[in-house]
N, CA, C, O and the ligand as a Tripos MOL2 file, in Angstrom:
@<TRIPOS>MOLECULE
protein
  225   223    57     0     0
PROTEIN
NO_CHARGES

@<TRIPOS>ATOM
      1 N          21.0770    4.6790    9.4790 N.3       1 MET1
      2 CA         19.7610    4.3290    8.9350 C.3       1 MET1
      3 C          19.5190    5.1190    7.6570 C.2       1 MET1
      4 O          19.8540    6.3000    7.5680 O.2       1 MET1
      5 N          18.9540    4.4750    6.7060 N.am      2 SER2
      6 CA         18.6540    5.1820    5.4690 C.3       2 SER2
      7 C          17.3730    4.6270    4.8770 C.2       2 SER2
      8 O          16.9810    3.4940    5.1540 O.2       2 SER2
      9 N          16.7480    5.4180    4.0830 N.am      3 ASN3
     10 CA         15.5200    4.9820    3.4500 C.3       3 ASN3
     11 C          15.7540    4.6460    1.9890 C.2       3 ASN3
     12 O          16.5310    5.3020    1.2940 O.2       3 ASN3
     13 N          15.0790    3.6310    1.5520 N.am      4 GLN4
     14 CA         15.1390    3.2590    0.1470 C.3       4 GLN4
     15 C          13.7190    3.2160   -0.3890 C.2       4 GLN4
     16 O          12.7490    3.2660    0.3670 O.2       4 GLN4
     17 N          13.6170    3.1240   -1.6820 N.am      5 THR5
     18 CA         12.3000    3.1130   -2.2990 C.3       5 THR5
     19 C          12.0470    1.7720   -2.9610 C.2       5 THR5
     20 O          12.9200    1.2170   -3.6280 O.2       5 THR5
     21 N          10.8550    1.2640   -2.7700 N.am      6 CYS6
     22 CA         10.4650    0.0180   -3.4080 C.3       6 CYS6
     23 C          10.5260    0.1760   -4.9180 C.2       6 CYS6
     24 O           9.9940    1.1340   -5.4790 O.2       6 CYS6
     25 N          11.1780   -0.7720   -5.5610 N.am      7 THR7
     26 CA         11.3190   -0.6690   -7.0190 C.3       7 THR7
     27 C          10.0060   -0.9480   -7.7210 C.2       7 THR7
     28 O           9.8530   -0.6140   -8.8950 O.2       7 THR7
     29 N           9.0680   -1.5460   -7.0370 N.am      8 GLU8
     30 CA          7.8050   -1.9040   -7.6510 C.3       8 GLU8
     31 C           6.7440   -0.8140   -7.5110 C.2       8 GLU8
     32 O           6.1280   -0.4040   -8.4940 O.2       8 GLU8
     33 N           6.5380   -0.3470   -6.2670 N.am      9 CYS9
     34 CA          5.4390    0.5780   -6.0340 C.3       9 CYS9
     35 C           5.8960    1.9520   -5.5700 C.2       9 CYS9
     36 O           5.0860    2.8730   -5.4640 O.2       9 CYS9
     37 N           7.1870    2.0980   -5.2920 N.am     10 GLY10
     38 CA          7.6850    3.4140   -4.8980 C.3      10 GLY10
     39 C           7.5130    3.7280   -3.4280 C.2      10 GLY10
     40 O           7.8320    4.8320   -2.9880 O.2      10 GLY10
     41 N           7.0140    2.7750   -2.6640 N.am     11 ALA11
     42 CA          6.8530    3.0020   -1.2330 C.3      11 ALA11
     43 C           8.2090    3.1510   -0.5650 C.2      11 ALA11
     44 O           9.2100    2.5910   -1.0130 O.2      11 ALA11
     45 N           8.2180    3.9160    0.5090 N.am     12 GLU12
     46 CA          9.4570    4.1010    1.2300 C.3      12 GLU12
     47 C           9.7290    2.9020    2.1270 C.2      12 GLU12
     48 O           8.8470    2.4500    2.8580 O.2      12 GLU12
     49 N          10.9450    2.3930    2.0680 N.am     13 ILE13
     50 CA         11.3480    1.2760    2.9090 C.3      13 ILE13
     51 C          12.3230    1.8030    3.9470 C.2      13 ILE13
     52 O          13.3470    2.3960    3.6090 O.2      13 ILE13
     53 N          11.9990    1.5830    5.1980 N.am     14 ASN14
     54 CA         12.9070    2.0020    6.2640 C.3      14 ASN14
     55 C          13.9370    0.9130    6.5190 C.2      14 ASN14
     56 O          13.5940   -0.2320    6.8160 O.2      14 ASN14
     57 N          15.1820    1.2840    6.4010 N.am     15 LEU15
     58 CA         16.2520    0.3190    6.6160 C.3      15 LEU15
     59 C          16.9620    0.6220    7.9250 C.2      15 LEU15
     60 O          17.2540    1.7780    8.2320 O.2      15 LEU15
     61 N          17.2300   -0.4030    8.6760 N.am     16 THR16
     62 CA         17.9780   -0.2270    9.9170 C.3      16 THR16
     63 C          19.4710   -0.3120    9.6300 C.2      16 THR16
     64 O          19.8870   -0.6260    8.5150 O.2      16 THR16
     65 N          20.2510   -0.0340   10.6340 N.am     17 ASP17
     66 CA         21.6980   -0.0260   10.4550 C.3      17 ASP17
     67 C          22.2890   -1.4210   10.3410 C.2      17 ASP17
     68 O          23.4230   -1.5970    9.8950 O.2      17 ASP17
     69 N          21.5100   -2.3990   10.7470 N.am     18 ASP18
     70 CA         22.0860   -3.7380   10.8130 C.3      18 ASP18
     71 C          21.6950   -4.6170    9.6290 C.2      18 ASP18
     72 O          21.7660   -5.8440    9.7060 O.2      18 ASP18
     73 N          21.2840   -3.9850    8.5370 N.am     19 VAL19
     74 CA         20.9680   -4.7860    7.3650 C.3      19 VAL19
     75 C          22.2410   -5.4270    6.8360 C.2      19 VAL19
     76 O          23.3300   -4.8630    6.9480 O.2      19 VAL19
     77 N          22.0920   -6.5890    6.2710 N.am     20 VAL20
     78 CA         23.2400   -7.2970    5.7280 C.3      20 VAL20
     79 C          23.0210   -7.5830    4.2470 C.2      20 VAL20
     80 O          21.8930   -7.6070    3.7560 O.2      20 VAL20
     81 N          24.1220   -7.7970    3.5630 N.am     21 LEU21
     82 CA         24.0550   -8.0930    2.1500 C.3      21 LEU21
     83 C          23.1910   -9.3310    1.9080 C.2      21 LEU21
     84 O          23.2620  -10.3210    2.6360 O.2      21 LEU21
     85 N          22.3930   -9.2380    0.8810 N.am     22 ASN22
     86 CA         21.5060  -10.3410    0.4730 C.3      22 ASN22
     87 C          20.3190  -10.5450    1.4190 C.2      22 ASN22
     88 O          19.5990  -11.5380    1.3150 O.2      22 ASN22
     89 N          20.1210   -9.6010    2.3380 N.am     23 GLU23
     90 CA         18.9420   -9.6910    3.1930 C.3      23 GLU23
     91 C          17.6980   -9.4190    2.3490 C.2      23 GLU23
     92 O          17.7050   -8.5770    1.4510 O.2      23 GLU23
     93 N          16.6390  -10.1500    2.6620 N.am     24 ILE24
     94 CA         15.3880   -9.9700    1.9390 C.3      24 ILE24
     95 C          14.4310   -9.1360    2.7850 C.2      24 ILE24
     96 O          14.1610   -9.4590    3.9420 O.2      24 ILE24
     97 N          13.9260   -8.0640    2.1940 N.am     25 LEU25
     98 CA         12.9850   -7.2100    2.8990 C.3      25 LEU25
     99 C          11.6750   -7.1560    2.1250 C.2      25 LEU25
    100 O          11.6510   -6.7310    0.9700 O.2      25 LEU25
    101 N          10.5990   -7.5800    2.7460 N.am     26 PRO26
    102 CA          9.3100   -7.4670    2.0810 C.3      26 PRO26
    103 C           8.8240   -6.0270    2.1040 C.2      26 PRO26
    104 O           8.9400   -5.3460    3.1230 O.2      26 PRO26
    105 N           8.2840   -5.5640    0.9950 N.am     27 CYS27
    106 CA          7.7350   -4.2150    0.9370 C.3      27 CYS27
    107 C           6.4390   -4.1750    1.7430 C.2      27 CYS27
    108 O           5.5700   -5.0280    1.5650 O.2      27 CYS27
    109 N           6.3070   -3.1890    2.6280 N.am     28 PRO28
    110 CA          5.1010   -3.1060    3.4480 C.3      28 PRO28
    111 C           3.8710   -2.7150    2.6420 C.2      28 PRO28
    112 O           2.7440   -2.9350    3.0860 O.2      28 PRO28
    113 N           4.0700   -2.1470    1.4810 N.am     29 GLU29
    114 CA          2.9510   -1.6830    0.6730 C.3      29 GLU29
    115 C           2.4320   -2.7510   -0.2890 C.2      29 GLU29
    116 O           1.2440   -3.0730   -0.2930 O.2      29 GLU29
    117 N           3.3330   -3.2920   -1.1000 N.am     30 CYS30
    118 CA          2.8820   -4.2170   -2.1410 C.3      30 CYS30
    119 C           3.2980   -5.6540   -1.8700 C.2      30 CYS30
    120 O           2.8660   -6.5720   -2.5670 O.2      30 CYS30
    121 N           4.1460   -5.8510   -0.8460 N.am     31 GLY31
    122 CA          4.4890   -7.2050   -0.4530 C.3      31 GLY31
    123 C           5.5710   -7.8650   -1.2810 C.2      31 GLY31
    124 O           5.9170   -9.0240   -1.0520 O.2      31 GLY31
    125 N           6.1060   -7.1280   -2.2440 N.am     32 VAL32
    126 CA          7.1540   -7.7150   -3.0630 C.3      32 VAL32
    127 C           8.4120   -7.8860   -2.2110 C.2      32 VAL32
    128 O           8.6380   -7.1320   -1.2650 O.2      32 VAL32
    129 N           9.2130   -8.8670   -2.5480 N.am     33 GLU33
    130 CA         10.4280   -9.1060   -1.7800 C.3      33 GLU33
    131 C          11.6080   -8.4010   -2.4210 C.2      33 GLU33
    132 O          11.9240   -8.6050   -3.5930 O.2      33 GLU33
    133 N          12.2510   -7.5620   -1.6150 N.am     34 LEU34
    134 CA         13.3970   -6.8030   -2.1000 C.3      34 LEU34
    135 C          14.6620   -7.3270   -1.4500 C.2      34 LEU34
    136 O          14.7150   -7.5570   -0.2420 O.2      34 LEU34
    137 N          15.6710   -7.5090   -2.2720 N.am     35 GLU35
    138 CA         16.9330   -8.0230   -1.7550 C.3      35 GLU35
    139 C          17.9720   -6.9160   -1.7440 C.2      35 GLU35
    140 O          18.0600   -6.1160   -2.6750 O.2      35 GLU35
    141 N          18.7490   -6.8840   -0.6850 N.am     36 ILE36
    142 CA         19.8490   -5.9290   -0.6170 C.3      36 ILE36
    143 C          21.0100   -6.4900   -1.4200 C.2      36 ILE36
    144 O          21.6510   -7.4630   -1.0230 O.2      36 ILE36
    145 N          21.2670   -5.8560   -2.5600 N.am     37 VAL37
    146 CA         22.2920   -6.3900   -3.4480 C.3      37 VAL37
    147 C          23.6030   -5.6360   -3.3210 C.2      37 VAL37
    148 O          24.6290   -6.0710   -3.8430 O.2      37 VAL37
    149 N          23.5700   -4.4990   -2.6240 N.am     38 ASP38
    150 CA         24.8090   -3.7580   -2.4020 C.3      38 ASP38
    151 C          24.6470   -2.9210   -1.1450 C.2      38 ASP38
    152 O          23.5590   -2.4180   -0.8640 O.2      38 ASP38
    153 N          25.7080   -2.7740   -0.4000 N.am     39 LEU39
    154 CA         25.6410   -2.0000    0.8390 C.3      39 LEU39
    155 C          26.2480   -0.6110    0.7000 C.2      39 LEU39
    156 O          25.9570    0.2740    1.5050 O.2      39 LEU39
    157 N          27.0720   -0.4130   -0.2930 N.am     40 ASP40
    158 CA         27.7350    0.8790   -0.4540 C.3      40 ASP40
    159 C          27.8450    1.2210   -1.9280 C.2      40 ASP40
    160 O          28.8170    0.8330   -2.5750 O.2      40 ASP40
    161 N          26.8720    1.9390   -2.4740 N.am     41 PRO41
    162 CA         25.7030    2.4530   -1.7450 C.3      41 PRO41
    163 C          24.6290    1.3860   -1.5880 C.2      41 PRO41
    164 O          24.6110    0.3890   -2.3090 O.2      41 PRO41
    165 N          23.7450    1.6120   -0.6420 N.am     42 LEU42
    166 CA         22.6620    0.6760   -0.4200 C.3      42 LEU42
    167 C          21.7940    0.5640   -1.6630 C.2      42 LEU42
    168 O          21.2660    1.5570   -2.1640 O.2      42 LEU42
    169 N          21.6580   -0.6410   -2.1420 N.am     43 THR43
    170 CA         20.8850   -0.8590   -3.3530 C.3      43 THR43
    171 C          19.9190   -2.0080   -3.1480 C.2      43 THR43
    172 O          20.2890   -3.0820   -2.6740 O.2      43 THR43
    173 N          18.6830   -1.7570   -3.5130 N.am     44 LEU44
    174 CA         17.6750   -2.8010   -3.4250 C.3      44 LEU44
    175 C          17.3310   -3.2880   -4.8240 C.2      44 LEU44
    176 O          17.3010   -2.5100   -5.7770 O.2      44 LEU44
    177 N          17.0780   -4.5640   -4.9300 N.am     45 ALA45
    178 CA         16.6220   -5.1210   -6.1980 C.3      45 ALA45
    179 C          15.5420   -6.1440   -5.8970 C.2      45 ALA45
    180 O          15.4780   -6.7050   -4.8030 O.2      45 ALA45
    181 N          14.7080   -6.3700   -6.8750 N.am     46 LEU46
    182 CA         13.6770   -7.3840   -6.7020 C.3      46 LEU46
    183 C          14.3300   -8.7300   -6.4370 C.2      46 LEU46
    184 O          15.2110   -9.1600   -7.1810 O.2      46 LEU46
    185 N          13.8980   -9.3860   -5.3830 N.am     47 ALA47
    186 CA         14.4360  -10.7090   -5.0960 C.3      47 ALA47
    187 C          13.8660  -11.6860   -6.1090 C.2      47 ALA47
    188 O          12.6820  -11.6320   -6.4390 O.2      47 ALA47
    189 N          14.7060  -12.5690   -6.5950 N.am     48 PRO48
    190 CA         14.2050  -13.5650   -7.5480 C.3      48 PRO48
    191 C          13.1960  -14.4750   -6.8720 C.2      48 PRO48
    192 O          13.3870  -14.9080   -5.7350 O.2      48 PRO48
    193 N          12.1310  -14.7520   -7.5850 N.am     49 GLU49
    194 CA         11.1390  -15.6630   -7.0230 C.3      49 GLU49
    195 C          11.7090  -17.0660   -6.9570 C.2      49 GLU49
    196 O          12.3610  -17.5450   -7.8850 O.2      49 GLU49
    197 N          11.4470  -17.6970   -5.8500 N.am     50 VAL50
    198 CA         11.9350  -19.0640   -5.6920 C.3      50 VAL50
    199 C          10.9660  -20.0030   -6.4020 C.2      50 VAL50
    200 O           9.8250  -20.1920   -5.9800 O.2      50 VAL50
    201 N          11.4430  -20.5650   -7.4580 N.am     51 GLU51
    202 CA         10.6260  -21.5140   -8.2110 C.3      51 GLU51
    203 C          11.2610  -22.8860   -8.1480 C.2      51 GLU51
    204 O          12.2010  -23.1920   -8.8810 O.2      51 GLU51
    205 N          10.7370  -23.6920   -7.2720 N.am     52 GLU52
    206 CA         11.3150  -25.0190   -7.1240 C.3      52 GLU52
    207 C          10.7820  -25.9780   -8.1830 C.2      52 GLU52
    208 O          11.4060  -26.9910   -8.5000 O.2      52 GLU52
    209 N           9.6430  -25.6420   -8.7100 N.am     53 ASP53
    210 CA          8.9920  -26.5580   -9.6420 C.3      53 ASP53
    211 C           9.3870  -26.2480  -11.0830 C.2      53 ASP53
    212 O           8.8570  -25.3230  -11.6990 O.2      53 ASP53
    213 N          10.2920  -27.0070  -11.5930 N.am     54 TRP54
    214 CA         10.7460  -26.8010  -12.9650 C.3      54 TRP54
    215 C          10.1120  -27.8050  -13.9190 C.2      54 TRP54
    216 O          10.5690  -27.9720  -15.0500 O.2      54 TRP54
    217 N           9.0750  -28.4590  -13.4670 N.am     55 GLY55
    218 CA          8.4450  -29.4570  -14.3300 C.3      55 GLY55
    219 C           9.2670  -30.7210  -14.3820 C.2      55 GLY55
    220 O           9.9060  -31.0870  -13.3950 O.2      55 GLY55
    221 N           9.2630  -31.3710  -15.4780 N.am     56 GLU56
    222 CA          9.9980  -32.6220  -15.6970 C.3      56 GLU56
    223 C           9.5650  -33.6740  -14.6810 C.2      56 GLU56
    224 O          10.0700  -34.7960  -14.7020 O.2      56 GLU56
    225 ZN          6.2880   -2.0200   -2.9360 Zn       57 ZN57
@<TRIPOS>BOND
     1     1     2 1
     2     2     3 1
     3     3     4 2
     4     3     5 am
     5     5     6 1
     6     6     7 1
     7     7     8 2
     8     7     9 am
     9     9    10 1
    10    10    11 1
    11    11    12 2
    12    11    13 am
    13    13    14 1
    14    14    15 1
    15    15    16 2
    16    15    17 am
    17    17    18 1
    18    18    19 1
    19    19    20 2
    20    19    21 am
    21    21    22 1
    22    22    23 1
    23    23    24 2
    24    23    25 am
    25    25    26 1
    26    26    27 1
    27    27    28 2
    28    27    29 am
    29    29    30 1
    30    30    31 1
    31    31    32 2
    32    31    33 am
    33    33    34 1
    34    34    35 1
    35    35    36 2
    36    35    37 am
    37    37    38 1
    38    38    39 1
    39    39    40 2
    40    39    41 am
    41    41    42 1
    42    42    43 1
    43    43    44 2
    44    43    45 am
    45    45    46 1
    46    46    47 1
    47    47    48 2
    48    47    49 am
    49    49    50 1
    50    50    51 1
    51    51    52 2
    52    51    53 am
    53    53    54 1
    54    54    55 1
    55    55    56 2
    56    55    57 am
    57    57    58 1
    58    58    59 1
    59    59    60 2
    60    59    61 am
    61    61    62 1
    62    62    63 1
    63    63    64 2
    64    63    65 am
    65    65    66 1
    66    66    67 1
    67    67    68 2
    68    67    69 am
    69    69    70 1
    70    70    71 1
    71    71    72 2
    72    71    73 am
    73    73    74 1
    74    74    75 1
    75    75    76 2
    76    75    77 am
    77    77    78 1
    78    78    79 1
    79    79    80 2
    80    79    81 am
    81    81    82 1
    82    82    83 1
    83    83    84 2
    84    83    85 am
    85    85    86 1
    86    86    87 1
    87    87    88 2
    88    87    89 am
    89    89    90 1
    90    90    91 1
    91    91    92 2
    92    91    93 am
    93    93    94 1
    94    94    95 1
    95    95    96 2
    96    95    97 am
    97    97    98 1
    98    98    99 1
    99    99   100 2
   100    99   101 am
   101   101   102 1
   102   102   103 1
   103   103   104 2
   104   103   105 am
   105   105   106 1
   106   106   107 1
   107   107   108 2
   108   107   109 am
   109   109   110 1
   110   110   111 1
   111   111   112 2
   112   111   113 am
   113   113   114 1
   114   114   115 1
   115   115   116 2
   116   115   117 am
   117   117   118 1
   118   118   119 1
   119   119   120 2
   120   119   121 am
   121   121   122 1
   122   122   123 1
   123   123   124 2
   124   123   125 am
   125   125   126 1
   126   126   127 1
   127   127   128 2
   128   127   129 am
   129   129   130 1
   130   130   131 1
   131   131   132 2
   132   131   133 am
   133   133   134 1
   134   134   135 1
   135   135   136 2
   136   135   137 am
   137   137   138 1
   138   138   139 1
   139   139   140 2
   140   139   141 am
   141   141   142 1
   142   142   143 1
   143   143   144 2
   144   143   145 am
   145   145   146 1
   146   146   147 1
   147   147   148 2
   148   147   149 am
   149   149   150 1
   150   150   151 1
   151   151   152 2
   152   151   153 am
   153   153   154 1
   154   154   155 1
   155   155   156 2
   156   155   157 am
   157   157   158 1
   158   158   159 1
   159   159   160 2
   160   159   161 am
   161   161   162 1
   162   162   163 1
   163   163   164 2
   164   163   165 am
   165   165   166 1
   166   166   167 1
   167   167   168 2
   168   167   169 am
   169   169   170 1
   170   170   171 1
   171   171   172 2
   172   171   173 am
   173   173   174 1
   174   174   175 1
   175   175   176 2
   176   175   177 am
   177   177   178 1
   178   178   179 1
   179   179   180 2
   180   179   181 am
   181   181   182 1
   182   182   183 1
   183   183   184 2
   184   183   185 am
   185   185   186 1
   186   186   187 1
   187   187   188 2
   188   187   189 am
   189   189   190 1
   190   190   191 1
   191   191   192 2
   192   191   193 am
   193   193   194 1
   194   194   195 1
   195   195   196 2
   196   195   197 am
   197   197   198 1
   198   198   199 1
   199   199   200 2
   200   199   201 am
   201   201   202 1
   202   202   203 1
   203   203   204 2
   204   203   205 am
   205   205   206 1
   206   206   207 1
   207   207   208 2
   208   207   209 am
   209   209   210 1
   210   210   211 1
   211   211   212 2
   212   211   213 am
   213   213   214 1
   214   214   215 1
   215   215   216 2
   216   215   217 am
   217   217   218 1
   218   218   219 1
   219   219   220 2
   220   219   221 am
   221   221   222 1
   222   222   223 1
   223   223   224 2
@<TRIPOS>SUBSTRUCTURE
     1 MET1         2 RESIDUE 1 A MET
     2 SER2         6 RESIDUE 1 A SER
     3 ASN3        10 RESIDUE 1 A ASN
     4 GLN4        14 RESIDUE 1 A GLN
     5 THR5        18 RESIDUE 1 A THR
     6 CYS6        22 RESIDUE 1 A CYS
     7 THR7        26 RESIDUE 1 A THR
     8 GLU8        30 RESIDUE 1 A GLU
     9 CYS9        34 RESIDUE 1 A CYS
    10 GLY10       38 RESIDUE 1 A GLY
    11 ALA11       42 RESIDUE 1 A ALA
    12 GLU12       46 RESIDUE 1 A GLU
    13 ILE13       50 RESIDUE 1 A ILE
    14 ASN14       54 RESIDUE 1 A ASN
    15 LEU15       58 RESIDUE 1 A LEU
    16 THR16       62 RESIDUE 1 A THR
    17 ASP17       66 RESIDUE 1 A ASP
    18 ASP18       70 RESIDUE 1 A ASP
    19 VAL19       74 RESIDUE 1 A VAL
    20 VAL20       78 RESIDUE 1 A VAL
    21 LEU21       82 RESIDUE 1 A LEU
    22 ASN22       86 RESIDUE 1 A ASN
    23 GLU23       90 RESIDUE 1 A GLU
    24 ILE24       94 RESIDUE 1 A ILE
    25 LEU25       98 RESIDUE 1 A LEU
    26 PRO26      102 RESIDUE 1 A PRO
    27 CYS27      106 RESIDUE 1 A CYS
    28 PRO28      110 RESIDUE 1 A PRO
    29 GLU29      114 RESIDUE 1 A GLU
    30 CYS30      118 RESIDUE 1 A CYS
    31 GLY31      122 RESIDUE 1 A GLY
    32 VAL32      126 RESIDUE 1 A VAL
    33 GLU33      130 RESIDUE 1 A GLU
    34 LEU34      134 RESIDUE 1 A LEU
    35 GLU35      138 RESIDUE 1 A GLU
    36 ILE36      142 RESIDUE 1 A ILE
    37 VAL37      146 RESIDUE 1 A VAL
    38 ASP38      150 RESIDUE 1 A ASP
    39 LEU39      154 RESIDUE 1 A LEU
    40 ASP40      158 RESIDUE 1 A ASP
    41 PRO41      162 RESIDUE 1 A PRO
    42 LEU42      166 RESIDUE 1 A LEU
    43 THR43      170 RESIDUE 1 A THR
    44 LEU44      174 RESIDUE 1 A LEU
    45 ALA45      178 RESIDUE 1 A ALA
    46 LEU46      182 RESIDUE 1 A LEU
    47 ALA47      186 RESIDUE 1 A ALA
    48 PRO48      190 RESIDUE 1 A PRO
    49 GLU49      194 RESIDUE 1 A GLU
    50 VAL50      198 RESIDUE 1 A VAL
    51 GLU51      202 RESIDUE 1 A GLU
    52 GLU52      206 RESIDUE 1 A GLU
    53 ASP53      210 RESIDUE 1 A ASP
    54 TRP54      214 RESIDUE 1 A TRP
    55 GLY55      218 RESIDUE 1 A GLY
    56 GLU56      222 RESIDUE 1 A GLU
    57 ZN57       225 GROUP 0 **** ****
């Protein structure tokens, strides 16, 4: 288990041992979605917003 920090608000995110690559974790503080982009070392990045509406 390891802790990571929200890239947006700096809140501590508790990670369990069973996290998997590309898992999305919502920040408990600001609600932003963080994606696990690397497991060694554990790295969190802002998950891209899903924008289905491209106009046209
Ligand atoms: Zn946050």
